N, C-alpha and C positions, 0 to 999 in steps of 0.2 A: 104417302100412297094416294091420297085424294088428288093431289096435284098431278101425279103421274097418270092417273086414270083420266082426269079431265084433259091433260095434255095430249094423250094418245087419241082421245075422242075428237079433240079439236083438230088435230092434224088430219084425221080421216075426213073431217068435214071440209077443211080448207087449209092447205099449208100456209097461205098468207095469213089467215085468221089465227093459226097456231102461233106464228111469230109475233103477231100483235099481242096475243094473250101472254106469251112468254115474257115480253117486255113489261106488260102491265103487272104481271105477278111480281117481278123484281121491283117494280116501282111502288108496289103496295104491300110489301111483305109484312109490315107492321100491322096492317088491317086484316090479315088472314089469321084466324085463330082456329085451334083444333075443333072447337064446337061449331063454328060457322063456316068452316073451310069450303064445303061443297057449295053452299049458297053464294059465298063471296066469289069463288072461282067461276061459277056459272054466270054471275053478274058481270065479271070481267070479260068472260067469253062473249056474252051478249054485246057488251060495249065494243068488242073487237069484231063484231059483225057475224058472230056464230049463232046458230039456232039453239036456244036454251032447251026446249023439249028434247031435241035430238041428243044434246050433250047429256042430259039426265038419263035418257034411255040407254045410251051407250055406256055410261058410267055404271049403271045398275046391271049390265049384262055380265054374267059370270065369265064369259069368254074374254072380255076386256081385262078383268082381273087376272085371268090365267096368262094372257099375253104380257102383262106388266110383270107378273111374277117370273115368267120365263126370261124376260129381258134382265131383270135384277139378278137372277141366277147366272146368266151368261156373264154379266159384269163381275160377279164374285169369282167366277171360274177363271177370268183373265186377270184378276188382281185389282179390280176397282175397289177402292176403300172410301172414296168420297167423290164429290163432283165439284168442279169439273176434273176429269181425268182424261188426258190426251196421250195417245200412243203414236210415236213418230219414229220410224226406222228402228224399231226394236227398243226404243227408250220410252219410259213412262214418266209423264209429267203430271203431278197431282197439284191441283189448285190453279188459280189464274195467274200463271207465271209467264207473261208475255215476253219479257227479255230472254228467258231461257228458250222458249219456243222459237223466237226469232233466231237465236244462235244456232239451234238445231236445224232449222229450216234453211238458213243461209250458209252455214258452215258445217255440213254433215261430217261425221267421223270417217 
């Protein structure tokens, strides 16, 4: 949830900064713990060029939490059970399955 909140706030600040943060999160997964998640994610955001005080203010805003919860509910409603989940031409692909996605995209049914 913390990563979702920080990610949403990062994207609001800067789409480019969000993608830098996104990559940094995946590169530093082992360093992000439940107890220190917010501080570590904000640090990674700062390293990605984002404004730390703005991130913290946005994360603390109840509206941000509500938006993330709505997004999660929408995912559940369409059958998302994990990430990544990709929907292509009525087919659902769960997980990072590049060969399957390529087959679907290049050879549709």
